[in-house]
FIMARTI-202655 format. One record per residue (C-alpha): residue number from 1; y, x, z; residue in one letter. Coordinates in Angstrom, 3 decimals. Layout:
+-----+----------+----------+----------+---+
!   k !    north !     east !       up ! r !
+-----+----------+----------+----------+---+
! NUM !        Y !        X !        Z ! a !
...
+-----+----------+----------+----------+---+
//
This chain:
+-----+----------+----------+----------+---+
!   k !    north !     east !       up ! r !
+-----+----------+----------+----------+---+
!   1 !  -19.537 !   13.547 !   10.486 ! m !
!   2 !  -21.754 !   10.636 !    9.478 ! v !
!   3 !  -23.811 !   10.939 !   12.672 ! e !
!   4 !  -20.656 !   10.777 !   14.796 ! a !
!   5 !  -19.544 !    7.627 !   12.971 ! e !
!   6 !  -22.964 !    6.043 !   13.466 ! l !
!   7 !  -22.931 !    6.861 !   17.163 ! l !
!   8 !  -19.459 !    5.362 !   17.452 ! s !
!   9 !  -20.608 !    2.177 !   15.713 ! e !
!  10 !  -23.679 !    1.949 !   17.930 ! i !
!  11 !  -21.534 !    2.341 !   21.063 ! r !
!  12 !  -19.205 !   -0.399 !   19.848 ! e !
!  13 !  -22.147 !   -2.722 !   19.155 ! i !
!  14 !  -23.574 !   -2.024 !   22.613 ! k !
!  15 !  -20.215 !   -2.830 !   24.213 ! e !
!  16 !  -19.923 !   -6.094 !   22.279 ! r !
!  17 !  -23.486 !   -7.030 !   23.199 ! l !
!  18 !  -22.756 !   -6.331 !   26.861 ! a !
!  19 !  -19.705 !   -8.632 !   26.702 ! r !
!  20 !  -21.756 !  -11.381 !   25.056 ! i !
!  21 !  -24.467 !  -11.047 !   27.696 ! e !
!  22 !  -21.816 !  -11.236 !   30.393 ! s !
!  23 !  -20.383 !  -14.426 !   28.886 ! m !
!  24 !  -23.850 !  -15.970 !   28.654 ! l !
!  25 !  -24.546 !  -15.153 !   32.303 ! r !
!  26 !  -21.231 !  -16.744 !   33.264 ! f !
!  27 !  -22.038 !  -19.903 !   31.297 ! i !
!  28 !  -25.518 !  -20.158 !   32.797 ! i !
!  29 !  -24.291 !  -19.506 !   36.325 ! e !
!  30 !  -21.477 !  -22.038 !   36.066 ! r !
!  31 !  -23.764 !  -24.492 !   34.276 ! n !
!  32 !  -21.053 !  -25.315 !   31.784 ! i !
!  33 !  -22.112 !  -28.428 !   29.929 ! e !
!  34 !  -21.602 !  -29.204 !   26.289 ! e !
!  35 !  -18.774 !  -31.563 !   25.457 ! a !
!  36 !  -19.723 !  -35.093 !   24.552 ! e !
!  37 !  -19.205 !  -35.963 !   20.883 ! p !
!  38 !  -16.058 !  -37.856 !   19.986 ! l !
!  39 !  -16.350 !  -41.558 !   19.090 ! p !
!  40 !  -15.854 !  -40.875 !   15.370 ! d !
!  41 !  -18.564 !  -38.201 !   15.503 ! e !
!  42 !  -20.981 !  -40.656 !   17.151 ! v !
!  43 !  -20.205 !  -43.199 !   14.432 ! e !
!  44 !  -20.741 !  -40.630 !   11.667 ! a !
!  45 !  -24.106 !  -39.627 !   13.156 ! i !
!  46 !  -25.218 !  -43.255 !   13.366 ! k !
!  47 !  -24.173 !  -43.870 !    9.747 ! e !
!  48 !  -26.013 !  -40.742 !    8.615 ! y !
!  49 !  -29.206 !  -41.746 !   10.466 ! e !
!  50 !  -29.033 !  -45.302 !    9.063 ! a !
!  51 !  -28.534 !  -44.011 !    5.516 ! d !
!  52 !  -31.395 !  -41.573 !    5.994 ! k !
!  53 !  -33.728 !  -44.383 !    7.104 ! e !
!  54 !  -32.745 !  -46.432 !    4.021 ! k !
!  55 !  -33.486 !  -43.427 !    1.751 ! d !
!  56 !  -29.841 !  -43.241 !    0.695 ! k !
!  57 !  -29.885 !  -39.545 !    1.579 ! i !
!  58 !  -32.275 !  -37.161 !   -0.124 ! k !
!  59 !  -32.754 !  -33.426 !    0.088 ! l !
!  60 !  -31.685 !  -31.529 !   -3.002 ! v !
!  61 !  -32.742 !  -27.995 !   -3.775 ! s !
!  62 !  -29.879 !  -25.528 !   -3.692 ! l !
!  63 !  -31.392 !  -23.887 !   -6.772 ! d !
!  64 !  -30.987 !  -27.196 !   -8.644 ! n !
!  65 !  -27.357 !  -27.387 !   -7.607 ! i !
!  66 !  -26.697 !  -23.821 !   -8.697 ! l !
!  67 !  -28.623 !  -24.324 !  -11.931 ! g !
!  68 !  -31.274 !  -21.727 !  -11.162 ! k !
!  69 !  -34.720 !  -22.129 !  -12.678 ! k !
!  70 !  -38.049 !  -21.086 !  -11.197 ! d !
!  71 !  -39.573 !  -18.037 !  -12.839 ! d !
+-----+----------+----------+----------+---+
//
């Protein structure tokens, strides 16, 4: 029973993968381009990059945020 379920799952995964590959081929063949960012997105990116250059943005460890301590 378990083997039949596994085979069924594997078949489903193969089918999904085949559909994804088909979509990727379609995109590549049609050379579908990415959409340009919206004006507010461009502004937000520029603000982020400016703040980063001025050291207003710093990386913070996720462990520090969650309160985890190194062992």
